[in-house]
N, C-alpha and C positions, 0 to 999 in steps of 0.2 A: 407397183407404183413407181413412177419415175420422179426422183427427188433431185432438186438442185440446191446447191449451197452457195450463198452469197457472202464472200469474205473467206479468208483462209488463215485464221490465227488458231489459238489454243482451243477455243470453243468449236470452231469448224472442224478441226481434226478429231475432236470428241464426237461430233455428229457423224463424220465419215466412218469412224470406227463402229458406232452404234448401228449404222445402216447395214454393215456386213453381218450383223447378228440378227437381222430381220429378213427372213427369206421371201417375204412378199414385197420387198423394196429393192431398188437398185439406184445407185448414184449415177445420174445422167451427165452432170457437168458441175464444175466449180467456177464461179464468176469472181473476178478479182479486179481491183482498181490498180494493182501493180502490173508489171510486165508479166503476162501469162507464162512466158518461157522461164521465168525465175522460180515458178512453183514446182515442187517435187511432191506430187500427190502420192498417198499411200495405196490408192486403188488403181491397179493397172488398167490401161485402156480408157480412162476417163479424161475428157478434155478439160484443160484450163482455158477459160474464155474471158476475153476482156469485158469488163462490166458494161462498157459502152455498146456492146453487141447483144445485150440481153433480150431486147425486144424480139429478135429473130427466134427466140425460144418459147414464145407464148403458147404454142400448140404442142410443145414437146415435153412439158413438165406437168406433173400432177400437183406438186407442192414445192414451193421455194422456201428454204429455211434460211433466215437472215441472221448472220453472225457478226453484226456490227456492235459497236459500243453504245451504251445507253446515253452517255453524256452528249455526244454530238452527232452520232451516226443515225440511230434508229428514229429519233423524232422526225427526221425528214425522209429517211430511207424507206421506212415501212409504209407511210401513206403513198409515196410515189410508186412503189412496187405493188401495193395492194390494189391499185387501180387496174393492174394488168395481169397479176398472178394470184393464185391462192397462196397465202404466205403465213409464216409463223415467226414470231420473234421472242426474245427473252428480256424485254425491256424491264429494268428493275429499279427505276427511280420511283419509289412508292408514292411520294407526294404528288407526282406529276402524272400518274397513271390515268386519272379521269380526263385530263387534257389530251393525252396520247390516244386514249380510247376514242374520243370524239373525232379527232383528226383522221384516224384510221377508219373509223366507221363510215364517215362521209365518203372517203375515197373508195373503199371496198364496195359500198352499195352502188356508187356511180358506175363502177366497172363490173358489177354483178359477181364479185368474188368473195371468198371467205378469207378472213384474216384473223388469226388468233394471236393475241399479244400477252406479254408478261408471263411466259411459260418457262419454268425451270423448277428450282426447289424453293426459293423464296425471292420473289413471288412465284407461285406455282403449287408444288406439293404442300408446302406449309400453309398456303392460302386455303387450300381445300380442307386441311385438317382444322384450321381455325373455324371455317364455316360449319363443318360437321359437328365440332365440339360445341359451338354456340347454339346450334339447333337442338342438340341433345340436352345440354345444360344451359337453358336460357338465363338462369340466375347464377352468375359466377364471374370469374376474372380470367383474362388471357395473359400469358407470359410467353415471350419468345426469347430464347437464348441462342446466340450464334457462336460457333467455334467448339473446340480449338481449331482455328484454321487461318489460312493466309487471306488477308483482304487485299485484293489487287489494287483497288482504288486508293487505299491508305498507303500501300507500299509505293505507289506512283507519286503520291503527295510528298513523301519523304525524299524520293529521288529528285524532285524538283528544287530541293533546298541547295543553295550554293555550297560546294565542297563535298557533296555526296555523289559517289560513283554508282552505288546500287544499294538496295535495301529490301527487306521483307518485314511485313508487319503482321503479327498474329493477334486475332481477336480471341479472348479467352473468357468464358463465363465464370463468374464468381461462384465457387462451389457452395459456399454458405447460403447464398441467395437461392440457388437451385434446391438445396435441401429444405429450406423453409417453404418453398412453393410446393414441392412434392409431398411435404408433410401436411398440406392443406391449410397452412396458416393464413393464406390469402394476404400476403404482405404488400404494402405500398413501397416500391423500390425506386430509387433514383437511378439515373444513367450510370453513375459511378458505382453504385451498389450492385449492378447487374453484370457489368463486363469490365475487364481491364485490358490493356494493350501492351504488347511486347514487341519491341523493335530491334532488328538486327541490321546494323548499318556498316557499309564499307565507305570510309571517308578517303578523300584525296590526301596524298602525302602532304603534310604541313598544314592541313585544314585545322581550324579552331574547333576542337571537339565539343567544348563546353557551349560554344555559340550554336552549334548544330543541335545539341541536346535541348537547349532552351527553345529554339525555334520549333522543335518537334512537340515538346510537352505543352507549349502554349498555343499551338495551332488551333484556331477556332473551328468548330464543327467537326474536327477530326480527332484531336487528342486532349484539348483543354478540359473537357468534362469527364475525363477518365484518369484513373491511376495508370501511368504510363512508365514503362521501364525501357531505357535505351542502352543497347549493348553494341560496342564497336568491335568489329571482327575483320579479318582479311578476306579478300575476294575468294581465295581458295576455300576458306571455311564456309563462306556463303554458298558457293557452288557445291561443296561436299555435303553440307548439313541442311540446306534450305532450298534445294532445287525443285522440290515437289510443290504441288498446289492442293494440299488437303483442305478440307473444310467440313462443315456439318452443323449440327445444333439440334435444339428441341423446341417444339411447340407444346405448351402445357396449358390446360384449362382446369381450374378448380371450381367446383360448384357444389350446391347442396340439393338434397331431395328429402321428401318426407313432409308430413303436414306441418311440422314445427321446424323444418330445415335441420333436422337432427343428424342427418347422414351426409358426410363429406365424400364427394366423388372427384377423382383426379383422372384426367385423360392426358396421355403424353404420346407424342409422335417424335421419333428420334432418328437422325441421320448421322452416320459416321463415314466420311468420304475420303478415300485416298486421293481421288482426283476430282476436284470441283468441275472443271470443264468437261471431263468425260461423263460424269453423272448428269450434268445439265444437258449435254448433247443427247444422252439416252432418253431423257424426259421429252426433249423437243421431237425426237424421232417418233416416239409413241404417240404424241399429240399430232404429229404430221399425218399419221394414219387417220385420226379422227377428222382432221381438216378435209382430207380427201373424201371421206365418207359423207360429211356434211355437204360438200360441194356436189357430190353425186345426187344428193337428195334435193338439190336446187336451192340450198340456203345461200345467203349472202350477208355481208356486213361484218362488223368486228365482233369477235367472240373472246371469252376468257375461259380458264379452266372450269369456272363455275357452270358454263353452258354445255359442257361436254358430258355425254352419257358415258359412264365407265366402260360399258360394253364396246364402245367405239374405239377404245384404246388397244383392244386385243386383236391379234392376228387370228387366233382360234375362233371357230364359229360359236354361235350362241349356245348351242346344246352342250358343246364341250366345256365351255366356261361354267355353265350352270352345274354340270355334273361334277366338275373337279374343284371348283373354287367357292361355290355357294355353301 
């Protein structure tokens, strides 16, 4: 399968790495809105191509993996490219997924293409596990805990505060809340009771640290609803101790079975990730294989992880999968 990558940031580099681990795939090109000569790709012999020239590649790619951001890139990028290519993205603005789906579906159907959206670990792998758990335990409650990990969006929000040079923000699940859920208590939890936020901030020399702290902990939609700790450190400390992009979390469903609901059942799916973008890239590459197979069967329109048969994710043939994994 010939794979294209659109964009070349952390996620794209994770995708590039994952392609090297799948012998039925090869990276054909990386498309960029920057100067192509400024890119240093990890894969030898692969061209960096100006995004404006992408139309010339319509017959050269099996799947185009889109590595733009969910805030401003993917809402327009995915529909535009889905009209011309079989595509996959990792759009993660949960509340706006229905609108994104509708826009991409119209474009993909008009172009006769397959487009798979919101593919990663949440949405993506966590979504699948929520679905499976709800189907198995129709009477129950869902809980999703994120972290401990770096939230790139929240870190960026801190960096936009006047007087801040750089920052990392960690989302941390509250252990007591997770213990209650795992024990089958089925608690009702507020936002503050489920997660806390830990900020590591490099401030400009002479900046008002207390003013920065106040702006962080009172920031609506980001920190105001959480117990938030702000730590000021040097740039050297940030680069030494917080250079990575770890993340992870758990999806838990608690439910009951039996004639009198006397038995408590708990389903948990957990991820512990050293590199968020590398893992997300690995998920995208597996689902790119499924996109190519759906396209070969003549399907079109927008798809999600819910629409993909698990067998289509595997490079191994059906008999091997059944023999070794069933």
